[in-house]
mmCIF file as gemmi writes it, N, C-alpha and C atoms, coordinates in Angstrom:
data_model
loop_
_atom_site.group_PDB
_atom_site.id
_atom_site.type_symbol
_atom_site.label_atom_id
_atom_site.label_alt_id
_atom_site.label_comp_id
_atom_site.label_asym_id
_atom_site.label_entity_id
_atom_site.label_seq_id
_atom_site.pdbx_PDB_ins_code
_atom_site.Cartn_x
_atom_site.Cartn_y
_atom_site.Cartn_z
_atom_site.occupancy
_atom_site.B_iso_or_equiv
_atom_site.pdbx_formal_charge
_atom_site.auth_seq_id
_atom_site.auth_asym_id
_atom_site.pdbx_PDB_model_num
ATOM 1 N N . MET Axp A 1 ? -41.239 -18.248 94.373 1 0 ? 1 A 1
ATOM 2 C CA . MET Axp A 1 ? -42.9 -18.759 94.885 1 0 ? 1 A 1
ATOM 3 C C . MET Axp A 1 ? -43.214 -17.619 96.371 1 0 ? 1 A 1
ATOM 4 N N . ARG Axp A 2 ? -44.392 -16.715 96.11 1 0 ? 2 A 1
ATOM 5 C CA . ARG Axp A 2 ? -44.792 -16.213 97.424 1 0 ? 2 A 1
ATOM 6 C C . ARG Axp A 2 ? -45.428 -16.981 98.621 1 0 ? 2 A 1
ATOM 7 N N . LYS Axp A 3 ? -45.036 -16.404 99.612 1 0 ? 3 A 1
ATOM 8 C CA . LYS Axp A 3 ? -45.715 -17.169 101.15 1 0 ? 3 A 1
ATOM 9 C C . LYS Axp A 3 ? -47.093 -16.717 101.111 1 0 ? 3 A 1
ATOM 10 N N . GLN Axp A 4 ? -48.275 -17.218 101.453 1 0 ? 4 A 1
ATOM 11 C CA . GLN Axp A 4 ? -49.252 -17.039 101.482 1 0 ? 4 A 1
ATOM 12 C C . GLN Axp A 4 ? -49.636 -16.855 102.942 1 0 ? 4 A 1
ATOM 13 N N . LYS Axp A 5 ? -49.923 -14.917 103.365 1 0 ? 5 A 1
ATOM 14 C CA . LYS Axp A 5 ? -50.095 -14.762 104.741 1 0 ? 5 A 1
ATOM 15 C C . LYS Axp A 5 ? -51.583 -15.629 105.44 1 0 ? 5 A 1
ATOM 16 N N . ARG Axp A 6 ? -51.379 -16.085 106.452 1 0 ? 6 A 1
ATOM 17 C CA . ARG Axp A 6 ? -52.234 -16.647 107.549 1 0 ? 6 A 1
ATOM 18 C C . ARG Axp A 6 ? -53.11 -15.448 107.911 1 0 ? 6 A 1
ATOM 19 N N . ASP Axp A 7 ? -54.318 -15.839 108.028 1 0 ? 7 A 1
ATOM 20 C CA . ASP Axp A 7 ? -55.233 -15.203 108.769 1 0 ? 7 A 1
ATOM 21 C C . ASP Axp A 7 ? -54.779 -15.315 109.879 1 0 ? 7 A 1
ATOM 22 N N . ARG Axp A 8 ? -54.658 -13.429 110.822 1 0 ? 8 A 1
ATOM 23 C CA . ARG Axp A 8 ? -54.2 -13.275 112.085 1 0 ? 8 A 1
ATOM 24 C C . ARG Axp A 8 ? -55.057 -13.795 112.821 1 0 ? 8 A 1
ATOM 25 N N . SER Axp A 9 ? -56.256 -13.774 112.729 1 0 ? 9 A 1
ATOM 26 C CA . SER Axp A 9 ? -57.103 -14.456 113.838 1 0 ? 9 A 1
ATOM 27 C C . SER Axp A 9 ? -56.903 -15.876 113.828 1 0 ? 9 A 1
ATOM 28 N N . SER Axp A 10 ? -56.648 -16.677 112.964 1 0 ? 10 A 1
ATOM 29 C CA . SER Axp A 10 ? -56.44 -18.025 113.239 1 0 ? 10 A 1
ATOM 30 C C . SER Axp A 10 ? -55.065 -18.228 114.208 1 0 ? 10 A 1
ATOM 31 N N . THR Axp A 11 ? -53.835 -17.26 113.592 1 0 ? 11 A 1
ATOM 32 C CA . THR Axp A 11 ? -52.594 -17.603 114.293 1 0 ? 11 A 1
ATOM 33 C C . THR Axp A 11 ? -52.466 -16.877 115.693 1 0 ? 11 A 1
ATOM 34 N N . LEU Axp A 12 ? -53.732 -16.172 115.797 1 0 ? 12 A 1
ATOM 35 C CA . LEU Axp A 12 ? -53.859 -15.519 117.372 1 0 ? 12 A 1
ATOM 36 C C . LEU Axp A 12 ? -54.463 -17.032 118.26 1 0 ? 12 A 1
ATOM 37 N N . HIS Axp A 13 ? -55.464 -17.564 117.518 1 0 ? 13 A 1
ATOM 38 C CA . HIS Axp A 13 ? -55.888 -18.679 118.137 1 0 ? 13 A 1
ATOM 39 C C . HIS Axp A 13 ? -54.908 -19.871 118.409 1 0 ? 13 A 1
ATOM 40 N N . ASN Axp A 14 ? -54.277 -19.803 117.477 1 0 ? 14 A 1
ATOM 41 C CA . ASN Axp A 14 ? -53.624 -21.56 117.667 1 0 ? 14 A 1
ATOM 42 C C . ASN Axp A 14 ? -51.973 -20.297 118.896 1 0 ? 14 A 1
ATOM 43 N N . ARG Axp A 15 ? -51.855 -19.562 118.571 1 0 ? 15 A 1
ATOM 44 C CA . ARG Axp A 15 ? -51.007 -19.186 119.711 1 0 ? 15 A 1
ATOM 45 C C . ARG Axp A 15 ? -51.652 -19.608 121.336 1 0 ? 15 A 1
ATOM 46 N N . GLY Axp A 16 ? -52.76 -18.46 121.327 1 0 ? 16 A 1
ATOM 47 C CA . GLY Axp A 16 ? -53.663 -18.732 122.613 1 0 ? 16 A 1
ATOM 48 C C . GLY Axp A 16 ? -53.562 -19.975 122.934 1 0 ? 16 A 1
ATOM 49 N N . PHE Axp A 17 ? -53.961 -21.217 122.385 1 0 ? 17 A 1
ATOM 50 C CA . PHE Axp A 17 ? -54.26 -22.349 122.492 1 0 ? 17 A 1
ATOM 51 C C . PHE Axp A 17 ? -52.753 -23.132 123.338 1 0 ? 17 A 1
ATOM 52 N N . VAL Axp A 18 ? -51.737 -22.769 122.179 1 0 ? 18 A 1
ATOM 53 C CA . VAL Axp A 18 ? -50.388 -23.101 122.814 1 0 ? 18 A 1
ATOM 54 C C . VAL Axp A 18 ? -50.008 -22.543 124.465 1 0 ? 18 A 1
ATOM 55 N N . ALA Axp A 19 ? -50.253 -21.201 124.18 1 0 ? 19 A 1
ATOM 56 C CA . ALA Axp A 19 ? -50.453 -20.314 125.91 1 0 ? 19 A 1
ATOM 57 C C . ALA Axp A 19 ? -50.875 -21.385 126.985 1 0 ? 19 A 1
ATOM 58 N N . GLY Axp A 20 ? -52.419 -21.65 126.665 1 0 ? 20 A 1
ATOM 59 C CA . GLY Axp A 20 ? -53.492 -22.404 127.519 1 0 ? 20 A 1
ATOM 60 C C . GLY Axp A 20 ? -52.693 -23.984 127.87 1 0 ? 20 A 1
ATOM 61 N N . LEU Axp A 21 ? -52.305 -24.393 126.79 1 0 ? 21 A 1
ATOM 62 C CA . LEU Axp A 21 ? -51.708 -25.863 126.803 1 0 ? 21 A 1
ATOM 63 C C . LEU Axp A 21 ? -50.614 -25.885 127.997 1 0 ? 21 A 1
ATOM 64 N N . ASN Axp A 22 ? -49.604 -24.666 128.027 1 0 ? 22 A 1
ATOM 65 C CA . ASN Axp A 22 ? -48.443 -24.501 128.698 1 0 ? 22 A 1
ATOM 66 C C . ASN Axp A 22 ? -48.719 -24.041 130.074 1 0 ? 22 A 1
ATOM 67 N N . GLY Axp A 23 ? -49.996 -23.707 130.53 1 0 ? 23 A 1
ATOM 68 C CA . GLY Axp A 23 ? -50.396 -23.115 131.643 1 0 ? 23 A 1
ATOM 69 C C . GLY Axp A 23 ? -49.839 -21.615 131.849 1 0 ? 23 A 1
ATOM 70 N N . ARG Axp A 24 ? -49.593 -20.755 130.629 1 0 ? 24 A 1
ATOM 71 C CA . ARG Axp A 24 ? -49.563 -19.484 131.135 1 0 ? 24 A 1
ATOM 72 C C . ARG Axp A 24 ? -51.02 -18.75 131.192 1 0 ? 24 A 1
ATOM 73 N N . SER Axp A 25 ? -50.651 -17.444 131.853 1 0 ? 25 A 1
ATOM 74 C CA . SER Axp A 25 ? -52.067 -17.309 132.406 1 0 ? 25 A 1
ATOM 75 C C . SER Axp A 25 ? -52.49 -16.043 131.383 1 0 ? 25 A 1
ATOM 76 N N . LYS Axp A 26 ? -53.791 -16.194 131.369 1 0 ? 26 A 1
ATOM 77 C CA . LYS Axp A 26 ? -54.248 -15.331 130.202 1 0 ? 26 A 1
ATOM 78 C C . LYS Axp A 26 ? -54.042 -13.819 130.322 1 0 ? 26 A 1
ATOM 79 N N . GLU Axp A 27 ? -53.303 -12.989 131.324 1 0 ? 27 A 1
ATOM 80 C CA . GLU Axp A 27 ? -52.833 -11.972 131.658 1 0 ? 27 A 1
ATOM 81 C C . GLU Axp A 27 ? -51.794 -11.554 130.167 1 0 ? 27 A 1
ATOM 82 N N . GLU Axp A 28 ? -51.076 -13.011 129.825 1 0 ? 28 A 1
ATOM 83 C CA . GLU Axp A 28 ? -50.239 -12.688 128.964 1 0 ? 28 A 1
ATOM 84 C C . GLU Axp A 28 ? -50.413 -12.314 127.57 1 0 ? 28 A 1
ATOM 85 N N . CYS Axp A 29 ? -51.836 -12.078 127.424 1 0 ? 29 A 1
ATOM 86 C CA . CYS Axp A 29 ? -52.188 -12.303 125.719 1 0 ? 29 A 1
ATOM 87 C C . CYS Axp A 29 ? -51.422 -10.872 124.995 1 0 ? 29 A 1
ATOM 88 N N . PRO Axp A 30 ? -51.071 -10.944 124.456 1 0 ? 30 A 1
ATOM 89 C CA . PRO Axp A 30 ? -49.853 -10.145 123.346 1 0 ? 30 A 1
ATOM 90 C C . PRO Axp A 30 ? -51.233 -8.899 122.719 1 0 ? 30 A 1
ATOM 91 N N . VAL Axp A 31 ? -52.429 -9.002 122.694 1 0 ? 31 A 1
ATOM 92 C CA . VAL Axp A 31 ? -53.2 -7.999 121.808 1 0 ? 31 A 1
ATOM 93 C C . VAL Axp A 31 ? -54.238 -7.3 122.973 1 0 ? 31 A 1
ATOM 94 N N . GLN Axp A 32 ? -53.892 -6.24 122.135 1 0 ? 32 A 1
ATOM 95 C CA . GLN Axp A 32 ? -55.049 -5.492 122.98 1 0 ? 32 A 1
ATOM 96 C C . GLN Axp A 32 ? -56.502 -4.861 122.274 1 0 ? 32 A 1
ATOM 97 N N . THR Axp A 33 ? -56.261 -5.109 121.434 1 0 ? 33 A 1
ATOM 98 C CA . THR Axp A 33 ? -57.666 -5.092 120.53 1 0 ? 33 A 1
ATOM 99 C C . THR Axp A 33 ? -58.924 -5.773 120.567 1 0 ? 33 A 1
ATOM 100 N N . SER Axp A 34 ? -60.159 -5.833 121.011 1 0 ? 34 A 1
ATOM 101 C CA . SER Axp A 34 ? -60.746 -6.49 121.855 1 0 ? 34 A 1
ATOM 102 C C . SER Axp A 34 ? -61.097 -7.809 120.776 1 0 ? 34 A 1
ATOM 103 N N . GLU Axp A 35 ? -60.913 -7.255 119.411 1 0 ? 35 A 1
ATOM 104 C CA . GLU Axp A 35 ? -61.952 -8.188 118.427 1 0 ? 35 A 1
ATOM 105 C C . GLU Axp A 35 ? -60.788 -9.171 118.314 1 0 ? 35 A 1
ATOM 106 N N . LEU Axp A 36 ? -59.566 -8.792 118.106 1 0 ? 36 A 1
ATOM 107 C CA . LEU Axp A 36 ? -58.355 -10.027 118.413 1 0 ? 36 A 1
ATOM 108 C C . LEU Axp A 36 ? -57.585 -10.779 119.542 1 0 ? 36 A 1
ATOM 109 N N . ARG Axp A 37 ? -58.154 -9.959 120.493 1 0 ? 37 A 1
ATOM 110 C CA . ARG Axp A 37 ? -58.045 -10.428 121.781 1 0 ? 37 A 1
ATOM 111 C C . ARG Axp A 37 ? -59.127 -11.848 121.9 1 0 ? 37 A 1
ATOM 112 N N . SER Axp A 38 ? -60.092 -11.633 121.808 1 0 ? 38 A 1
ATOM 113 C CA . SER Axp A 38 ? -61.042 -12.708 121.733 1 0 ? 38 A 1
ATOM 114 C C . SER Axp A 38 ? -60.473 -13.946 121.046 1 0 ? 38 A 1
ATOM 115 N N . HIS Axp A 39 ? -60.151 -13.94 119.834 1 0 ? 39 A 1
ATOM 116 C CA . HIS Axp A 39 ? -59.317 -14.801 119.111 1 0 ? 39 A 1
ATOM 117 C C . HIS Axp A 39 ? -58.719 -15.484 120.255 1 0 ? 39 A 1
ATOM 118 N N . TRP Axp A 40 ? -57.228 -14.572 120.87 1 0 ? 40 A 1
ATOM 119 C CA . TRP Axp A 40 ? -56.403 -15.205 121.743 1 0 ? 40 A 1
ATOM 120 C C . TRP Axp A 40 ? -57.23 -16.176 123.058 1 0 ? 40 A 1
ATOM 121 N N . MET Axp A 41 ? -57.926 -15.527 123.394 1 0 ? 41 A 1
ATOM 122 C CA . MET Axp A 41 ? -59.106 -15.928 124.631 1 0 ? 41 A 1
ATOM 123 C C . MET Axp A 41 ? -59.434 -17.069 124.175 1 0 ? 41 A 1
ATOM 124 N N . ASN Axp A 42 ? -59.985 -17.406 123.208 1 0 ? 42 A 1
ATOM 125 C CA . ASN Axp A 42 ? -60.856 -18.801 123.084 1 0 ? 42 A 1
ATOM 126 C C . ASN Axp A 42 ? -59.863 -19.67 122.437 1 0 ? 42 A 1
ATOM 127 N N . GLY Axp A 43 ? -58.699 -19.828 122.014 1 0 ? 43 A 1
ATOM 128 C CA . GLY Axp A 43 ? -57.629 -20.372 121.899 1 0 ? 43 A 1
ATOM 129 C C . GLY Axp A 43 ? -57.066 -20.685 123.055 1 0 ? 43 A 1
ATOM 130 N N . TRP Axp A 44 ? -57.026 -20.118 124.179 1 0 ? 44 A 1
ATOM 131 C CA . TRP Axp A 44 ? -56.178 -20.094 125.317 1 0 ? 44 A 1
ATOM 132 C C . TRP Axp A 44 ? -57.4 -20.82 126.188 1 0 ? 44 A 1
ATOM 133 N N . ARG Axp A 45 ? -58.622 -20.531 125.934 1 0 ? 45 A 1
ATOM 134 C CA . ARG Axp A 45 ? -59.581 -21.646 127.005 1 0 ? 45 A 1
ATOM 135 C C . ARG Axp A 45 ? -59.434 -22.646 126.724 1 0 ? 45 A 1
ATOM 136 N N . GLU Axp A 46 ? -59.346 -23 125.246 1 0 ? 46 A 1
ATOM 137 C CA . GLU Axp A 46 ? -59.52 -24.534 124.439 1 0 ? 46 A 1
ATOM 138 C C . GLU Axp A 46 ? -57.96 -25.38 125.131 1 0 ? 46 A 1
ATOM 139 N N . GLY Axp A 47 ? -56.877 -24.681 125.105 1 0 ? 47 A 1
ATOM 140 C CA . GLY Axp A 47 ? -56.009 -25.246 125.717 1 0 ? 47 A 1
ATOM 141 C C . GLY Axp A 47 ? -56.059 -25.159 127.049 1 0 ? 47 A 1
ATOM 142 N N . ARG Axp A 48 ? -56.466 -24.434 128.029 1 0 ? 48 A 1
ATOM 143 C CA . ARG Axp A 48 ? -56.756 -24.847 129.626 1 0 ? 48 A 1
ATOM 144 C C . ARG Axp A 48 ? -57.351 -26.052 129.802 1 0 ? 48 A 1
ATOM 145 N N . GLU Axp A 49 ? -58.62 -26.046 128.866 1 0 ? 49 A 1
ATOM 146 C CA . GLU Axp A 49 ? -59.037 -27.31 129.243 1 0 ? 49 A 1
ATOM 147 C C . GLU Axp A 49 ? -58.752 -28.451 128.819 1 0 ? 49 A 1
ATOM 148 N N . ALA Axp A 50 ? -57.821 -28.534 127.846 1 0 ? 50 A 1
ATOM 149 C CA . ALA Axp A 50 ? -57.246 -29.676 127.44 1 0 ? 50 A 1
ATOM 150 C C . ALA Axp A 50 ? -55.934 -30.186 128.318 1 0 ? 50 A 1
ATOM 151 N N . HIS Axp A 51 ? -55.215 -28.717 128.707 1 0 ? 51 A 1
ATOM 152 C CA . HIS Axp A 51 ? -54.212 -28.938 129.727 1 0 ? 51 A 1
ATOM 153 C C . HIS Axp A 51 ? -54.904 -29.653 131.322 1 0 ? 51 A 1
ATOM 154 N N . TRP Axp A 52 ? -56.233 -29.029 131.431 1 0 ? 52 A 1
ATOM 155 C CA . TRP Axp A 52 ? -56.973 -29.703 132.997 1 0 ? 52 A 1
ATOM 156 C C . TRP Axp A 52 ? -57.391 -31.272 132.585 1 0 ? 52 A 1
ATOM 157 N N . SER Axp A 53 ? -57.56 -31.833 131.168 1 0 ? 53 A 1
ATOM 158 C CA . SER Axp A 53 ? -57.799 -32.884 130.996 1 0 ? 53 A 1
ATOM 159 C C . SER Axp A 53 ? -56.829 -33.953 130.772 1 0 ? 53 A 1
ATOM 160 N N . GLY Axp A 54 ? -55.492 -33.337 131.365 1 0 ? 54 A 1
ATOM 161 C CA . GLY Axp A 54 ? -54.506 -34.182 131.186 1 0 ? 54 A 1
ATOM 162 C C . GLY Axp A 54 ? -53.642 -34.551 129.806 1 0 ? 54 A 1
ATOM 163 N N . MET Axp A 55 ? -54.127 -33.331 128.771 1 0 ? 55 A 1
ATOM 164 C CA . MET Axp A 55 ? -53.532 -33.566 127.678 1 0 ? 55 A 1
ATOM 165 C C . MET Axp A 55 ? -52.526 -32.369 127.471 1 0 ? 55 A 1
ATOM 166 N N . SER Axp A 56 ? -50.766 -33.489 127.695 1 0 ? 56 A 1
ATOM 167 C CA . SER Axp A 56 ? -49.763 -32.201 127.279 1 0 ? 56 A 1
ATOM 168 C C . SER Axp A 56 ? -48.821 -33.341 126.681 1 0 ? 56 A 1
ATOM 169 N N . GLY Axp A 57 ? -47.633 -32.541 126.045 1 0 ? 57 A 1
ATOM 170 C CA . GLY Axp A 57 ? -46.674 -33.461 125.235 1 0 ? 57 A 1
ATOM 171 C C . GLY Axp A 57 ? -47.216 -33.781 124.03 1 0 ? 57 A 1
ATOM 172 N N . VAL Axp A 58 ? -46.772 -35.228 124.12 1 0 ? 58 A 1
ATOM 173 C CA . VAL Axp A 58 ? -47.732 -36.003 123.07 1 0 ? 58 A 1
ATOM 174 C C . VAL Axp A 58 ? -48.97 -36.262 122.738 1 0 ? 58 A 1
ATOM 175 N N . SER Axp A 59 ? -49.542 -36.144 123.983 1 0 ? 59 A 1
ATOM 176 C CA . SER Axp A 59 ? -51.251 -36.647 124.032 1 0 ? 59 A 1
ATOM 177 C C . SER Axp A 59 ? -51.987 -35.221 123.373 1 0 ? 59 A 1
ATOM 178 N N . ALA Axp A 60 ? -51.214 -34.467 123.364 1 0 ? 60 A 1
ATOM 179 C CA . ALA Axp A 60 ? -52.022 -33.247 122.701 1 0 ? 60 A 1
ATOM 180 C C . ALA Axp A 60 ? -51.871 -32.861 121.112 1 0 ? 60 A 1
ATOM 181 N N . ILE Axp A 61 ? -51.561 -33.683 120.952 1 0 ? 61 A 1
ATOM 182 C CA . ILE Axp A 61 ? -51.133 -33.605 119.485 1 0 ? 61 A 1
ATOM 183 C C . ILE Axp A 61 ? -52.311 -33.493 118.768 1 0 ? 61 A 1
ATOM 184 N N . GLN Axp A 62 ? -53.171 -34.58 118.972 1 0 ? 62 A 1
ATOM 185 C CA . GLN Axp A 62 ? -54.402 -34.743 118.168 1 0 ? 62 A 1
ATOM 186 C C . GLN Axp A 62 ? -55.441 -33.56 118.385 1 0 ? 62 A 1
ATOM 187 N N . ILE Axp A 63 ? -55.122 -32.696 119.295 1 0 ? 63 A 1
ATOM 188 C CA . ILE Axp A 63 ? -56.289 -31.51 119.381 1 0 ? 63 A 1
ATOM 189 C C . ILE Axp A 63 ? -55.288 -30.533 118.878 1 0 ? 63 A 1
ATOM 190 N N . ASN Axp A 64 ? -54.27 -30.195 118.844 1 0 ? 64 A 1
ATOM 191 C CA . ASN Axp A 64 ? -53.237 -29.246 118.636 1 0 ? 64 A 1
ATOM 192 C C . ASN Axp A 64 ? -53.764 -28.557 117.09 1 0 ? 64 A 1
ATOM 193 N N . PRO Axp A 65 ? -54.287 -27.176 117.262 1 0 ? 65 A 1
ATOM 194 C CA . PRO Axp A 65 ? -54.855 -26.54 116.368 1 0 ? 65 A 1
ATOM 195 C C . PRO Axp A 65 ? -53.35 -26.195 115.069 1 0 ? 65 A 1
ATOM 196 N N . THR Axp A 66 ? -52.444 -26.279 115.682 1 0 ? 66 A 1
ATOM 197 C CA . THR Axp A 66 ? -51.473 -25.773 114.613 1 0 ? 66 A 1
ATOM 198 C C . THR Axp A 66 ? -50.654 -26.771 113.838 1 0 ? 66 A 1
ATOM 199 N N . LEU Axp A 67 ? -51.511 -27.786 113.92 1 0 ? 67 A 1
ATOM 200 C CA . LEU Axp A 67 ? -51.028 -28.935 113.356 1 0 ? 67 A 1
ATOM 201 C C . LEU Axp A 67 ? -52.324 -29.375 112.402 1 0 ? 67 A 1
ATOM 202 N N . ALA Axp A 68 ? -53.408 -29.041 112.529 1 0 ? 68 A 1
ATOM 203 C CA . ALA Axp A 68 ? -54.21 -29.548 112.096 1 0 ? 68 A 1
ATOM 204 C C . ALA Axp A 68 ? -54.289 -29.265 110.406 1 0 ? 68 A 1
C-alpha cells in the first residue's frame, strides 16, 4: 500500500506549532521560501500563544495540530 504524502504547508505549520510550543526562536525556521516560511511562522505564532497561555505538555494535547 502506498503512503499518501501530506501537504507541505500543513507539515510546516505543524512543525512551527511544536517549535513555538517548545519555546524555540523564530529564527530557527528551516525554510527560506517566503510562501512556505509563512506557514511555519503562523504555526509558530499559534504555538507561542499556547505556550504563553500555560499550555504545555499534556495540557497542549487538545490544541496540537499534529494530533487533529
